[in-house]
Every structure is written in structure tokens, then in C-alpha cells.
C-alpha positions as CSV (number, residue, x, y, z in Angstrom):
1,M,-12.6,21.4,-30.7
2,D,-11.6,24.9,-30.2
3,M,-11.2,25.5,-26.3
4,S,-9.3,28.8,-26.7
5,N,-12.4,30.9,-25.9
6,F,-13.1,28.9,-22.9
7,P,-13.5,31.2,-19.9
8,L,-10.6,31.1,-17.3
9,T,-8.4,29.7,-19.5
10,H,-4.5,29.8,-19.4
11,H,-2.1,28.8,-22.1
12,F,1.5,27.1,-21.4
13,D,4.3,25.4,-22.8
14,V,4.4,23.3,-19.9
15,I,2.2,22.8,-16.8
16,I,3.8,21.1,-13.8
17,V,1.4,19.8,-10.9
18,G,3.3,19.9,-7.9
19,S,5.8,22.2,-6.3
20,G,8.5,19.8,-4.6
21,G,11.6,18.2,-5.3
22,A,10.4,16.4,-8.8
23,G,8.1,19.3,-9.8
24,L,10.9,22.3,-9.5
25,S,13.8,20.1,-10.8
26,L,11.7,19.7,-13.8
27,A,10.9,23.4,-14.3
28,L,14.2,24.8,-13.4
29,S,15.7,22.3,-15.8
30,L,13.8,23.4,-18.6
31,P,15.3,26.5,-20.7
32,E,14.2,30.0,-19.8
33,H,12.5,30.5,-23.3
34,F,9.9,27.8,-22.3
35,N,6.6,29.0,-20.7
36,I,5.8,27.2,-17.6
37,A,3.1,26.8,-15.1
38,V,3.6,25.4,-11.5
39,L,0.3,24.6,-9.6
40,A,0.4,24.1,-6.2
41,K,-2.4,22.0,-4.2
42,S,-1.8,24.5,-1.5
43,T,1.2,26.7,-0.4
44,L,4.5,26.1,-2.8
45,T,6.5,24.2,0.2
46,D,3.4,22.1,1.7
47,A,5.1,19.1,-0.1
48,S,6.7,16.2,1.1
49,T,9.9,17.2,-0.1
50,Y,9.7,20.0,2.4
51,Y,9.2,17.5,5.3
52,A,12.2,15.2,4.5
53,Q,14.8,14.9,7.4
54,G,17.1,12.7,5.7
55,G,19.0,13.2,2.4
56,V,20.2,12.6,-0.8
57,A,21.5,9.5,-1.5
58,A,24.8,9.7,-4.1
59,V,28.0,8.2,-4.7
60,L,30.5,10.4,-3.9
61,D,32.8,8.9,-1.5
62,E,36.4,7.2,-3.0
63,T,35.1,4.2,-0.8
64,D,32.0,3.9,-2.3
65,S,31.1,2.8,-5.9
66,I,28.0,2.7,-8.1
67,E,27.9,-1.0,-8.2
68,Q,27.6,-1.2,-4.1
69,H,24.9,1.7,-4.4
70,I,23.1,-0.3,-7.4
71,D,23.3,-3.6,-4.9
72,D,21.9,-2.1,-1.7
73,T,19.1,-0.7,-3.6
74,M,18.4,-4.1,-5.2
75,I,18.5,-5.6,-1.9
76,A,16.6,-3.2,-0.5
77,G,13.7,-3.5,-3.2
78,V,13.6,-7.4,-2.7
79,H,15.2,-7.8,-6.3
80,L,12.0,-6.7,-7.8
81,C,13.5,-3.7,-8.6
82,E,14.1,-2.8,-12.4
83,M,17.7,-2.6,-13.4
84,D,17.4,-0.1,-15.6
85,A,16.1,2.3,-13.3
86,V,18.3,1.9,-10.8
87,K,21.4,2.3,-12.9
88,Q,19.9,5.3,-14.5
89,T,18.9,6.8,-10.8
90,V,22.3,6.0,-9.3
91,E,24.3,7.0,-11.8
92,G,22.3,10.0,-11.8
93,G,23.5,11.2,-8.2
94,K,26.5,13.2,-8.8
95,P,24.8,15.4,-11.9
96,S,21.7,15.5,-8.9
97,V,24.4,17.0,-6.5
98,D,25.7,19.2,-8.5
99,F,22.4,20.6,-9.7
100,L,21.3,21.2,-6.0
101,L,24.9,23.1,-5.2
102,K,24.2,25.4,-8.3
103,H,21.1,26.3,-7.3
104,G,22.3,27.6,-4.0
105,V,21.5,24.4,-1.1
106,Q,23.3,24.4,1.8
107,F,24.2,21.2,2.6
108,T,26.1,20.1,5.9
109,L,29.9,20.1,5.7
110,D,32.4,17.8,7.6
111,E,35.7,19.6,8.8
112,Q,37.6,19.3,5.9
113,E,34.9,21.5,4.3
114,Q,33.5,18.6,2.4
115,L,29.9,17.6,2.0
116,H,29.2,15.2,5.0
117,L,27.8,12.0,4.5
118,T,25.9,10.1,6.8
119,R,24.6,6.2,6.6
120,E,20.9,5.2,6.7
121,G,19.1,1.9,6.8
122,G,20.1,-0.8,3.8
123,H,22.9,1.6,2.9
124,S,26.6,-0.3,3.0
125,Q,28.1,3.1,3.2
126,R,27.8,6.5,4.3
127,R,26.3,8.2,0.8
128,I,23.7,10.4,2.3
129,I,24.5,14.3,1.9
130,H,22.1,16.6,4.3
131,A,21.3,19.7,5.7
132,A,21.5,18.7,9.2
133,D,18.2,16.6,10.0
134,A,16.2,19.3,7.9
135,T,17.3,18.6,4.3
136,G,13.8,18.7,2.8
137,R,13.3,22.2,4.3
138,A,16.9,23.2,2.8
139,I,15.9,21.7,-0.5
140,S,12.7,23.0,-1.0
141,T,13.1,26.6,0.2
142,T,16.0,27.0,-1.9
143,L,14.3,25.5,-5.4
144,V,10.9,27.4,-4.6
145,Q,13.2,30.7,-4.3
146,R,14.9,29.9,-7.5
147,A,11.8,29.3,-9.1
148,Q,9.8,32.7,-7.8
149,E,13.4,34.1,-9.3
150,K,12.5,33.2,-12.9
151,E,10.1,35.1,-15.1
152,N,9.2,32.2,-17.5
153,I,7.6,30.4,-14.1
154,T,4.1,31.4,-13.0
155,I,3.1,29.5,-9.9
156,F,-0.5,29.0,-9.1
157,E,-0.9,28.5,-5.2
158,N,-4.1,26.4,-3.6
159,Y,-5.1,25.4,-7.1
160,I,-6.1,21.5,-7.0
161,A,-6.0,19.6,-10.1
162,I,-9.3,17.9,-11.1
163,D,-8.9,16.3,-14.3
164,L,-6.5,15.8,-17.4
165,I,-7.7,17.0,-20.8
166,C,-6.7,14.5,-23.7
167,S,-7.4,14.4,-27.1
168,Q,-9.4,11.2,-27.0
169,K,-12.0,12.7,-24.4
170,L,-12.2,15.6,-26.8
171,G,-13.1,13.1,-29.9
172,L,-9.8,14.2,-31.8
173,D,-8.7,11.9,-34.1
174,G,-4.8,10.4,-34.0
175,E,-2.8,9.5,-31.0
176,N,-4.0,10.0,-27.7
177,R,-2.4,13.3,-26.5
178,A,-2.4,15.5,-23.0
179,L,-3.8,18.8,-23.7
180,G,-3.4,20.0,-20.3
181,L,-5.9,19.9,-17.3
182,Y,-8.8,21.2,-15.3
183,A,-8.2,22.9,-12.0
184,L,-10.1,24.2,-9.1
185,N,-9.2,27.5,-7.4
186,E,-9.6,27.1,-4.1
187,E,-9.8,30.8,-2.8
188,S,-12.5,31.7,-6.1
189,A,-14.2,28.0,-6.0
190,Q,-14.0,28.7,-10.0
191,V,-12.4,25.8,-11.9
192,H,-9.7,27.2,-14.5
193,T,-8.6,25.0,-17.8
194,F,-4.7,24.9,-18.3
195,L,-3.6,24.2,-21.5
196,A,-0.1,22.9,-22.9
197,P,1.6,20.7,-25.2
198,F,3.1,19.4,-22.2
199,T,1.7,18.2,-18.9
200,A,3.9,16.9,-16.0
201,L,2.4,15.4,-12.9
202,A,4.5,15.6,-10.0
203,C,2.0,15.8,-7.1
204,G,3.3,12.8,-4.6
205,G,2.0,9.8,-3.6
206,A,-1.3,8.3,-2.0
207,M,-0.1,8.0,2.1
208,K,-2.7,10.2,3.4
209,A,-5.2,6.8,2.4
210,Y,-3.8,5.5,5.9
211,L,-4.9,6.7,9.4
212,Y,-1.2,7.1,10.7
213,T,1.0,8.9,8.3
214,S,4.2,10.9,7.8
215,N,3.0,12.5,5.0
216,P,1.7,16.3,4.8
217,D,-2.6,16.5,3.6
218,I,-1.9,16.9,0.3
219,A,-0.5,13.7,-0.4
220,T,-4.2,11.7,-1.7
221,G,-2.8,10.3,-4.7
222,D,-4.5,12.8,-7.3
223,G,-1.6,12.7,-9.6
224,I,-1.9,8.4,-9.8
225,A,-5.7,8.6,-10.5
226,M,-5.9,11.2,-13.3
227,A,-3.6,9.5,-15.1
228,Y,-5.1,6.2,-14.5
229,R,-8.5,7.8,-15.4
230,A,-7.0,9.0,-18.6
231,G,-5.6,5.5,-19.6
232,C,-2.3,5.0,-18.2
233,R,-0.8,1.9,-16.6
234,V,-0.1,1.9,-13.1
235,A,2.2,-0.6,-11.2
236,N,3.3,-1.8,-7.8
237,M,0.7,-0.4,-6.3
238,E,0.6,-2.9,-3.4
239,F,4.0,-1.6,-2.2
240,N,3.3,0.9,0.7
241,Q,6.3,1.6,2.5
242,F,5.8,2.4,6.2
243,H,8.5,4.5,8.0
244,P,9.9,2.5,11.4
245,T,10.2,6.0,13.4
246,C,7.6,8.2,13.9
247,L,6.8,9.7,17.1
248,Y,4.2,8.3,19.2
249,H,2.6,11.4,20.9
250,P,-0.5,12.7,21.5
251,Q,0.6,16.7,20.6
252,A,2.5,15.5,17.6
253,R,0.9,14.9,14.4
254,S,2.9,12.4,12.6
255,F,6.1,13.8,13.1
256,L,9.0,11.5,11.4
257,I,12.0,10.6,13.5
258,T,14.9,10.8,11.0
259,E,16.4,7.5,9.7
260,A,19.8,9.3,10.0
261,M,19.5,9.2,13.8
262,R,19.8,5.5,13.7
263,G,22.7,5.9,10.9
264,E,24.4,7.9,13.9
265,G,24.1,5.0,16.5
266,A,20.4,5.4,17.7
267,Y,19.2,1.9,19.2
268,L,15.6,0.5,19.3
269,R,14.7,-0.8,22.4
270,L,11.9,-2.4,24.3
271,P,10.4,-1.1,27.5
272,D,12.5,-3.2,29.8
273,G,15.7,-1.7,27.6
274,E,16.6,-4.6,25.6
275,R,17.7,-4.1,21.8
276,F,15.4,-6.3,19.9
277,M,16.7,-5.7,16.2
278,L,19.2,-8.1,16.7
279,R,17.1,-10.6,17.0
280,F,15.4,-10.0,13.4
281,D,18.1,-9.3,11.5
282,E,22.1,-9.0,11.6
283,R,22.0,-5.7,10.2
284,A,20.0,-4.8,13.5
285,E,18.8,-1.0,13.5
286,L,20.3,-0.5,9.7
287,A,18.2,-3.0,8.2
288,P,16.1,-1.6,5.3
289,R,12.7,-0.1,6.4
290,D,10.3,-3.1,5.9
291,I,12.4,-5.3,8.1
292,V,13.0,-2.5,10.9
293,A,8.9,-1.8,10.6
294,R,7.5,-5.2,10.8
295,A,9.9,-6.3,13.5
296,I,8.8,-3.0,15.6
297,D,4.8,-3.9,14.6
298,Y,5.6,-8.0,15.8
299,E,6.8,-6.8,19.1
300,I,4.2,-4.1,19.6
301,K,1.8,-6.7,18.9
302,R,3.4,-9.4,21.1
303,L,3.8,-7.4,24.1
304,G,0.5,-5.7,24.0
305,I,2.5,-2.2,23.8
306,R,1.7,1.1,22.3
307,H,5.3,2.0,21.0
308,V,9.1,1.3,21.1
309,W,11.9,3.2,22.1
310,L,14.7,5.1,20.1
311,D,17.6,5.6,22.2
312,I,20.2,8.2,21.4
313,T,21.4,9.0,25.0
314,H,24.6,7.1,24.6
315,K,25.9,9.8,22.1
316,D,27.6,12.9,23.5
317,E,25.3,16.1,24.0
318,S,26.8,18.3,21.9
319,F,27.0,15.4,19.1
320,I,23.3,15.0,19.3
321,K,22.6,18.6,19.4
322,E,25.0,19.0,16.5
323,H,23.6,16.8,14.3
324,F,19.7,16.8,15.3
325,P,19.2,20.3,15.8
326,T,15.7,20.4,14.5
327,L,14.7,17.1,16.2
328,Y,16.1,18.6,19.6
329,A,14.2,21.7,19.6
330,R,11.2,20.3,18.4
331,L,11.0,17.4,21.0
332,L,12.1,19.5,23.6
333,E,9.1,21.4,23.0
334,L,7.0,18.3,23.7
335,G,9.0,17.5,26.9
336,I,11.4,14.9,25.5
337,D,14.7,16.0,25.7
338,I,16.6,13.7,23.6
339,T,20.4,13.9,25.4
340,K,18.4,12.1,28.2
341,E,15.5,10.3,27.3
342,M,14.6,7.9,24.7
343,I,11.6,8.5,22.2
344,P,8.5,6.8,21.5
345,V,8.3,5.7,18.1
346,V,5.9,3.6,16.1
347,P,5.7,2.9,12.3
348,A,3.5,4.7,9.8
349,A,2.6,4.8,6.5
350,H,5.9,6.9,4.4
351,Y,6.1,6.2,0.7
352,T,4.0,5.1,-2.2
353,C,6.5,2.4,-4.0
354,G,4.0,2.1,-6.9
355,G,2.7,4.6,-9.5
356,V,2.1,5.6,-12.8
357,V,4.5,3.7,-15.2
358,V,6.8,5.8,-17.1
359,D,10.1,5.2,-19.1
360,E,13.5,6.7,-18.7
361,N,12.4,10.2,-19.6
362,S,9.3,10.1,-17.5
363,Q,6.9,9.7,-20.2
364,T,3.7,7.9,-19.6
365,D,1.7,6.3,-22.0
366,I,0.3,8.9,-23.3
367,A,2.1,11.7,-25.7
368,G,2.8,14.7,-23.7
369,L,2.0,13.4,-20.1
370,Y,4.9,13.0,-17.7
371,A,5.0,11.6,-14.4
372,I,8.2,12.5,-11.6
373,G,8.5,11.6,-8.2
374,E,6.4,10.0,-5.9
375,T,3.6,9.7,-8.4
376,S,5.6,7.7,-10.8
377,Y,6.8,4.3,-11.4
378,T,10.2,4.2,-12.4
379,G,11.1,0.9,-11.2
380,L,13.5,1.8,-8.9
381,H,12.0,1.1,-5.5
382,G,10.7,-2.8,-6.1
383,A,9.1,-3.9,-2.8
384,N,10.5,-1.3,-0.7
385,R,11.9,2.2,-1.0
386,M,15.8,2.4,0.2
387,A,16.3,5.5,2.5
388,S,17.4,8.6,0.8
389,N,17.0,7.4,-2.9
390,S,13.5,9.1,-3.3
391,L,14.6,12.5,-3.4
392,L,17.7,11.5,-5.9
393,E,14.9,10.0,-8.2
394,C,12.8,13.4,-8.3
395,F,16.5,15.1,-9.4
396,V,17.3,12.1,-12.0
397,Y,13.9,12.1,-13.8
398,G,12.9,15.8,-13.3
399,M,16.1,16.8,-15.6
400,S,15.3,13.3,-18.0
401,A,11.7,14.7,-18.3
402,A,13.2,18.2,-19.4
403,K,15.8,16.9,-21.6
404,H,13.3,15.0,-23.6
405,I,10.5,18.2,-23.6
406,Q,13.4,20.3,-24.9
407,E,13.9,17.6,-27.7
408,N,10.5,17.5,-28.3
409,F,9.0,20.8,-28.7
410,K,8.2,22.3,-31.4
411,A,7.4,26.1,-31.3
412,D,4.0,26.1,-33.4
413,Q,2.2,23.2,-31.0
414,A,0.9,25.8,-28.7
415,I,-2.6,25.0,-27.6
């Protein structure tokens, strides 16, 4: 079927749905002779990456090791992680950091002007690079700026991907292959046709299915649904991670309190001041997220309370302001001075551990179709994602998809 004369049709080499860390790492890793479209459901920075406070997990310190990071990931995922995916991701830590530094992301440095490493739940070592407590914002704004500078990348904001175009749907012979997709231009209310030999779904997870979530409104599982309808396998959709510490406040809509705060010594307390996590796990506040979230939920139900408290008031005021400037300022706006007062917190839906099944190149079951980031199931997370492994996965698999597309691109395959 010839679709070249359809109205509102766009032709590209690669179509990327999503403008977060996964989609932009793919776009920026492809050679500049590729003609690339990036579709954003809302604005370019309205993606889960932008809201990430913690950081990127990577083995950078001499006291750390690839083996330790692998072991920590397997334990956090209740040993339901796939070892090949864990190994590929962890070994991609240093190249991912190099990728981000090359593009100009400004991370927090220590007194020796080296990357400052913090620690989060489930990690046995300090291995989280960060930009204060707003790492996602630093990464997102920087990568968006780099993408806007590229003449080979065309950006479409406020375009909602509707459905994939595949050869089998069109009645074409041969293997089923992705040919592009339909997308709704929200401003004009018109459906556009995007055609390309390669399509990548990097549009996040499905945590807006829950009433209480840390995710932005765009996280409605569109990519997973489109791939499933087209015939792709999905896996582990029952494993949905709840972040233990979201702010409980009537004027704050699902505001996340970074895990790095517990990594830097904050305690979880009951209304009477008891530190309760020691009763649930020897790692206390630094146990993996599933354990901490379940413990908080148990105590809330046991006591009939609305929330528990996160307390960092025992730390020096200057330390708190230096390490958590964004949180300090935002909570002060809400009347909470975290240098003197505890923070009311509850668990909230945070991350889709399952997704579209992909291989080591982010390739799905359909030729020419890739899934990256939270849309995908690489096998990395198992039953529970370890803190700051998600951004790392975006960059590792974004780069692997770029390499695979480049190796399989043929100049005469334009649609």
C-alpha cells in the first residue's frame, strides 16, 4: 500500500516517541546524517526524567565494583532480574556518565572537584552521581538543549501517539515490520502519519493508572499498549514499584522526596518519634524500596494514621541546604522548614518494572520497532527496581539501540 500521498504525512529515518532520557539518548547517539523525529506528548521536558531527584547509578569509585552493583541489583529485584541485562546495564555505567558529561550535564562535585557520589536504598556503596537534588532537571534540560541544536532532529511537541503502523496491518507480505505511527496534533486536532524504517517507543510507564503517583500526567502506558496491540510480548506488568516517600500535603500534588535524603542519613519515624524501620530490615531506611514502602504501609494501617515522618533535622542546617536545595525551597513554600521540622510522607506509585519485551539492542518482537526506558522490559529490574538504575538503563539501551539502528540502516529503505 502506497501511503506517501496521505495528507499530513511526514517521512523520517527514525521516529522516537518520547522526549525523556531514553528518547533523547537515542536521538543524540545516532549519526547526524539520520533524519530524526522526536514526538513529545506534552512539552519536551514533561517527562519522568525531568522529575527525577536522585541520580544515575554507576561504578566510579575504586572501593566499588561491577560485581557489587550487580549483586545489589539482583537482591533488590528479588533475584527475578535477568543476569545478562543486569550485567550489560551495570557495565554501561561509565560510558553513560561519559555520554552525559560530553553533552554538558553539570553534576555536583566534591571538595576534590570529582563527581560527588551519594548512596540510596539497596546500594552497598556510594555510586549515585547527581546534580544536587534535581538531577533529572539537569539531565532533561541539557539533553533537550542539545537536541534542539541538531539540524537533523525535528521536534513535535503536543503530539499524542495513537497507534503503530505495521506491515501486517496493511496486508503486506513478509515479516511483520514497523513502518511508523499515527499521532494526534493536540493543537490542530488533526491526525498525522509519521513513516520511517525505524520507530522507537520511549514514552515512559503506566503509573498514572494509580490515584496517588509521583509520575507526570503523560505516564499513561501508551507505548506499552501500542506495542501490545501490534503483537509484541509484554512481561512483568504485575511488578509496579511504589516510592516510599512522597510528600503528604493537601497543597502538594504527588511531590517526591528523594531517596538520597535517606542515603544522607534521614530517619523514618512514627508520630511518637520511634524509628520503626529497624524492626523490618537490618538495613533500616536504606533497605530496597519495596521493603520500605511495605513497612510504611503496614504502620499506617496498624496505627490508623495518614502518614509517617521523614526526619533529617539532626543534620547540620548548612548540610541540608547544600545537599537538598530544591527540596528545602519547595517545602519552605509549603510551610515546612526541613532543617527544623519533620516531613510527612506516604508511599506512591512510582515505576513500571515490566513493559515491552526487548533484547540487548532494545529491539522488540517486531522488526524496526524499539522500546527504551520505562516502556521496555529489559530484564534489569526484576520484581523491584533499585534506586537510580532507571536513568542508567535509559542511557545504556538508548545507545545500544542507536548502534543497532546504524548497523541495520539501508539508504534505500525510506518509506
